[in-house]
N, C-alpha and C positions, 0 to 999 in steps of 0.2 A: 405591472407585474412585479412583485416583490421576488427576489432571487435569494435563495440559502446563501449565508455566507460561508464560503469556502476557505481553509487554511492558506496561508500565504505561501506554503511550500509543501513539496512532497510529504506523504504522510506515512508511507510504507517503509518498514525497517526489517531487517534480519535480527533475531533474538536467540542467543544460546539457551538452551531449555536445562535444567538440571541433570537431565538423563543424558545429555551429549548431543541429543537431537537439535534441530535448528526451526524455527517457525518465523513465519512473517507476520507482524503485529502492526495495528493501526496507532501511530504514534499520538493522536488525540485522545483514544478511548483506553489504549494500553491492552486491547484484546486482540486475539489471533485474526486476521482478515480471512475471508471466504471470497472463494472463485470457483463458479460453476457448481455451487451448494457444497464445495468441500473446504473444510477450515484448512488452513495453511499452515499445518503442524507436523512433527516427525520427518521432516525433511533433512538433506544434507546441507553443509553449509553452502555449497556452490548453488544448489538448486533455492535456497532461500534467498541468496543474493541476487540471483538471475531474476526471480520472480519479483522481489521488490523493485529492481531497478525497471523491469517492465512495467510494473503499476505506477510506478513515479513519473515514467515517460508518458503514460497513458493520462495522468495526471495533468501533467505541464502541458500537454497536447490540448487537453479539455479547457485549461484556463487560457490558453493563447486563443482557442476557437470562441470561447466566452467573449474574451476581450475584443475580438474583432465584430462580433455582433453589436457591440454597444453604440 
């Protein structure tokens, strides 16, 4: 079974918007990320940083689990 190639590292990052709010964006696409059907925009810096860290931790856990299956 072929697997989709994932990035080598975490892909979520917080970014300050022109209006002063913060978003969580995908470093591969440059687009805002979504969680539970909600675009992660219009956030406080703390929320954006926290969410990006959680998404990156989940990504690393996923990569670790995938590597164990091989």
